[in-house]
C-alpha positions in Angstrom: 98.8 11.8 -9.1 95.5 9.8 -9.6 93.4 10.1 -6.0 90.0 8.3 -5.5 88.4 9.0 -2.3 85.9 6.2 0.2 84.3 6.3 2.5 84.7 3.7 5.9 83.4 2.7 9.5 86.1 0.6 12.0 85.5 -0.5 15.2 82.9 2.8 15.1 85.2 5.0 13.6 84.8 7.1 10.9 87.3 7.0 8.0 88.1 9.0 5.3 90.2 6.7 2.4 92.3 8.5 0.2 94.1 6.1 -2.6 97.6 7.6 -3.8 100.3 6.5 -6.2 102.3 6.4 -3.6 104.1 2.7 -1.2 102.8 3.0 2.1 99.9 3.4 4.0 99.3 6.4 6.2 96.9 6.6 8.9 96.1 10.5 10.2 94.1 11.8 12.6 93.0 15.6 12.3 92.4 19.0 15.2 89.3 20.2 15.6 87.4 16.6 16.6 89.5 13.8 15.4 88.5 13.3 11.6 90.7 10.0 10.6 91.9 9.7 7.6 93.9 7.2 5.6 96.4 7.7 2.8 96.8 3.9 0.5 98.6 2.3 -2.3 96.2 2.2 -5.3 96.6 -1.5 -4.8 95.9 -1.7 -1.1 92.1 -3.4 -1.0 89.7 -2.7 1.2 90.3 -5.5 3.9 93.9 -4.6 4.1 92.9 -0.6 5.3 90.5 -2.3 8.2 92.7 -4.7 9.5 95.8 -1.6 9.4 93.0 1.0 11.0 92.7 -1.6 13.8 96.3 -2.3 14.7 96.4 1.8 15.2 93.6 1.8 17.5 94.9 2.1 20.8 96.9 4.9 19.2 93.9 6.2 16.5 91.8 6.7 20.6 94.4 8.6 22.4 95.2 10.8 19.7 90.8 11.6 19.6 90.6 12.0 23.0 93.9 14.7 23.7 92.2 16.3 20.7 88.8 16.7 21.6 89.5 16.9 25.3 90.9 20.6 24.2 88.1 21.5 22.1 85.0 20.4 24.2 82.5 22.7 25.5 82.6 23.0 29.1 79.3 21.6 30.4 76.6 23.8 30.6 74.4 25.0 33.3 71.1 26.4 33.7 72.4 30.2 35.1 71.6 33.6 33.4 75.2 34.7 31.9 76.2 31.5 30.6 76.6 30.9 26.8 74.6 28.4 24.8 74.5 27.4 21.3 70.7 27.3 18.9 70.9 26.8 15.2 74.5 27.7 15.1 74.1 31.0 16.9 75.7 31.8 20.5 73.0 33.0 22.5 73.1 34.6 26.2 71.1 32.4 28.0 68.6 34.6 30.7 67.1 32.3 33.6 66.0 35.0 35.7 62.0 34.4 35.7 60.1 32.9 36.7 56.7 31.4 35.9 55.1 29.0 33.5 57.9 26.6 31.7 58.8 28.7 28.0 61.6 28.9 26.2 62.2 32.1 24.2 65.2 32.9 21.2 64.5 36.3 21.0 68.0 38.1 19.4 71.0 37.3 21.2 69.3 36.0 24.2 68.3 32.2 25.4 65.3 33.0 27.1 64.0 30.1 30.3 61.6 30.5 32.4 60.3 27.8 35.0 58.4 27.4 38.0 60.7 29.4 41.2 61.4 26.0 42.9 62.6 24.4 40.0 66.3 24.0 40.5 69.1 23.3 37.8 68.1 19.7 36.2 64.1 20.9 36.0 65.2 23.5 34.2 68.3 21.7 31.9 65.1 19.2 30.9 62.6 22.4 30.1 65.4 23.4 27.5 66.0 19.8 26.3 62.5 19.6 25.8 62.9 22.7 23.6 65.7 22.2 21.0 63.4 18.5 20.7 60.9 20.0 19.2 62.8 22.8 17.6 64.3 19.9 15.4 61.0 18.2 14.9 59.8 21.6 13.3 63.0 21.6 11.3 62.8 18.0 9.8 60.1 17.7 7.6 60.5 21.1 5.1 64.4 19.1 4.9 62.8 15.7 4.2 60.5 17.7 1.5 63.7 18.9 0.3 65.8 15.8 0.0 63.7 12.6 -0.3 62.9 13.8 -3.6 66.2 13.9 -5.1 67.4 10.5 -3.6 64.1 8.9 -4.2 63.8 7.0 -1.0 61.7 8.0 1.6 62.0 7.7 6.0 58.7 5.5 7.5 59.3 8.0 10.5 62.0 10.4 11.7 62.5 9.6 15.6 64.5 12.7 17.4 66.4 10.4 20.5 69.9 11.7 22.7 72.7 9.6 20.9 76.3 9.8 23.0 78.0 9.0 19.8 76.2 9.6 17.2 74.7 12.6 15.2 72.3 9.9 13.1 71.4 6.9 12.0 69.4 4.6 10.2 67.5 1.7 10.9 67.3 0.1 7.2 64.8 -2.4 8.2 62.1 0.2 9.1 63.3 2.5 7.3 63.4 4.5 10.2 65.7 7.8 10.8 66.9 8.8 14.4 68.4 12.3 15.0 69.8 13.6 18.2 69.0 17.1 19.8 71.6 18.1 19.8 71.7 19.3 16.0 69.5 22.7 17.3 72.3 23.3 18.2 73.9 23.4 15.1 74.6 25.6 12.0 71.0 24.0 9.8 73.3 23.3 7.4 74.7 20.3 9.5 70.8 19.2 9.7 70.8 18.4 6.1 74.0 17.0 5.9 73.1 13.9 8.2 69.9 13.9 7.2 71.0 13.6 3.8 73.5 11.1 5.4 70.9 8.8 6.4 68.5 8.8 4.1 71.5 7.3 1.2 71.3 4.8 3.8 68.0 3.9 2.3 69.7 3.5 -1.2 73.4 2.0 0.3 73.9 0.5 4.2 77.1 0.8 3.7 79.9 3.4 4.0 81.9 2.1 0.7 82.6 4.2 -2.7 78.7 3.7 -4.1 77.9 5.3 -0.5 80.7 7.9 -1.5 79.6 8.6 -5.1 76.0 8.8 -4.3 76.5 11.8 -1.4 79.0 13.6 -4.1 75.8 13.0 -6.6 73.6 14.8 -4.6 75.4 17.1 -1.9 78.8 17.4 -3.6 80.1 20.0 0.0 78.5 17.2 1.8 82.4 17.0 3.4 82.4 20.9 4.4 79.3 19.7 5.8 80.8 17.4 8.0 83.8 19.2 9.2 81.5 21.9 9.8 79.5 20.1 12.4 82.3 18.4 13.9 84.6 21.9 14.0 81.2 23.6 16.1 81.4 23.4 19.9 80.7 20.2 21.4 78.5 19.2 23.9 80.1 17.8 27.5 78.9 14.8 26.6 81.6 13.0 23.5 79.1 13.2 20.7 80.9 11.4 16.9 
C-alpha cells in the first residue's frame, strides 16, 4: 500500500492528509486535542478533500470540543501552591513575597513578587509580561540557528497573544508573530513553530511542497507538533 502525506488548512483547521490505496475517504479526529486526519483514495483531488471536510465540519468541531474540554488545564490563579509551566517544566507558584515586581524561576518554584496591594489581575499581568520577555529572549538563538538552514529571514518577530494560533507569518511584511504561551511549552515546540513560519516565507500554503520542505528541514516536525498539542492547554483555547 503506497502512501503520500499532505497538509491542508480548511476553515481554520490544520488537517493531515494521507493518500492510500483505499476506496473511500475517511475523516478522523484524534485525542488529546482533536488532530484532524483524512485518509483519502489516491485518485481524490485536493478540492474534493476540502469539500468533504467542510461538509463534516459540525461533526469535526463537536469531536474537537469534547476532546479539548477533557484535557484543558483549569484556569490558573495567582495562588501560592498552584502549578504553572515554564518551558515545559511544571513549577510550583510562590506569590507570598511582596516588594518590587519580579519573577524568578528557581528549582521547582516560580517566585512572583509584587507590591502588597496588587490584586490577582495585577499579579497575573506581572507574570504575563515575564512570559513575554522569556520568549523574546529565546527567539534570537532559534532564528540564528534556523534562518540559514531554511534560507529565509524574518523582518521582525512580534510576541502577541492570539486565541487560535501558536504563531503566524505575515508573508508580505515577512514578520512572524509568536504566542507568548509558547514560553510555557518545551523549547522544541518553539523551534517547530519558528521553522513552520519561516517555511511560509518559501511556501505560503500548507500544500505538498510545504510538507516536503518541513520534512527536509525538520524531519521530526510532526512529533514536535504533537508534543505541542499534547502539552497542557491554558484555560483559553489554543490551536
